[in-house]
N, C-alpha and C positions, 0 to 999 in steps of 0.2 A: 361245405366241409366234407372231405373224403373219410371213409371209414379207415380204421388202422390196419385192415387186412383186405386185400383186393381179390382174395380167392373166389368169393362168390361172383364178383364182377367178371373174373376170368371165365368161370363156368357159364355165365350168361353170354359172354362173347363167343365162346366155343359153340354153344347151341345156336346162336343167332347166325353165325357164319355158315354153319352146316344147314340151317333152315333156308338160307339163300342159295343153296346148291353150290357153295364154294368150298374149296379145300383150304386147309391151314398148313403152313410150312413153318416149322420152328426155325426162326432166324432173327438175328438182331441187325438192324440197319445202323451202321456207324455214321459218324459225321464226315467221313472221308468221301462219301458219295453225294452227288447233288440231291438235296431233299427239300421238300416243302412240308412244313409242320402244319397240321390241321388244327385250327383253333376254333373252339366251340365252348360257349359258356353253359350250354344245356348239359346237365349231368348225363343224359342219354345221347350226347353228341356222337359218341363212338358208333352208334347205330347208323347215323347219317354217313359216317366215314365208310362203313362197310357197304352201304348202299351206293356210295360214290364209286367204290372199287368195282362193284358189280356193273354199274353203268359204264365204267371205263373199259369193261371187258377183261378185267384182271381174272386170270384163271385160279388164282389163289391169293390169300392174304398171309403175310408173315406175322408171326406172333412170338413175342419174347416176354419173359417174366424174370423178376429177380426176387428170390426168397432170401431173407436175411439168415445167415448161418452164424453159429456161435464163433467159428474160427475167424469170420470177418471182423467181429467185434474184438476178439483177442489180438489180432494183428493191429487193428486201429489203436487199441489201448496201449500196446507196446510202443508203437510209433509216437503216440502223443506223450507218453511218459519219458521217452528219450529226448524229446524236443525241449530246449531250454525255456521256451515261453511257458511251458506247462506249469512251472513253479510260480510264475507271475499271475497266471489266470487259470485256475483249476476248472472253470466252467466247461471247457471243452472235454475234460476227462469226465466230469459229472454227466454231461450229455451223452458221451460214449457209453458210460456205464448204464445209463438209463435205457439204452437201446436193447439191452439184454431182455427186456420185457417183450420185444418184438421178434425174437428168434423164432424161425419157422413160419413167419408171416410173409405174404407176398406184398411187397412195397412198391413195385413198379411194373407196369405193363406197357408194351409197345405193340401197335398194329402197324402194318405197312403194306403197300402194294406199289408195283412199278407201272408207270405209264409214260410212254414216249421218252424214255431215257432218264426219267426223274423218279425218285422214290418219294411217295407221299406217306407221311407217318402221323400216327396219333399216339400220344403218350399221356399216361396218367400215373401220378405217384402220390403216396401218402405223405403227410407232413414229416413223419419220422424218417422216411427214406430221403426226403430232401435234406434234412439235417445230417443224416449219415453221409450224403454226398458232399455237403458243405465241410464236414470234418475231414473227409478224405482230401478235399482240395486244400484245406489248411495245412495238412501234413505234407502233401505233395509240394506245395509252395515253399515249405520250410526244409525240405530235404528228401522227400520221396517216400512213397509207400507202395507196397505190392500187396494187392488183395487177390487171394486165390479164388477166382470165380470159375474154375474149370468144371465144377459140378453144376453150375447154373445154366439155365437155358438162354440167359441174356448176357 
């Protein structure tokens, strides 16, 4: 089970990457580029990922984070309330309102490195962030949502 705020994990990652003599590049790797997702059951598997990046000769590791903003929840709630289904099943609105408890917390981290034309990525997310993404997909499927992530690193 993941903690509900990944900020201390992020700090550990920053220190570990620097400790391996590597640099960090703030950047998010999108699904549009060829990627390989690093899968590891070990909670410290991200350390293996960084070590693989170093072994592959990567000069830097990309890092992206998502911190939940109050405006993200406000936009999501507005969109959910506008959807016709919201009257039939208020659980989505309840779930979105509950997310207010996580404002200011880091819910998602992504590490990445390039090797031979492929981006290798490691991702970790909190349970509440996964639910936030599910709610965004529900709204997007039913009519669209725009989340202002211009202030985020991810």
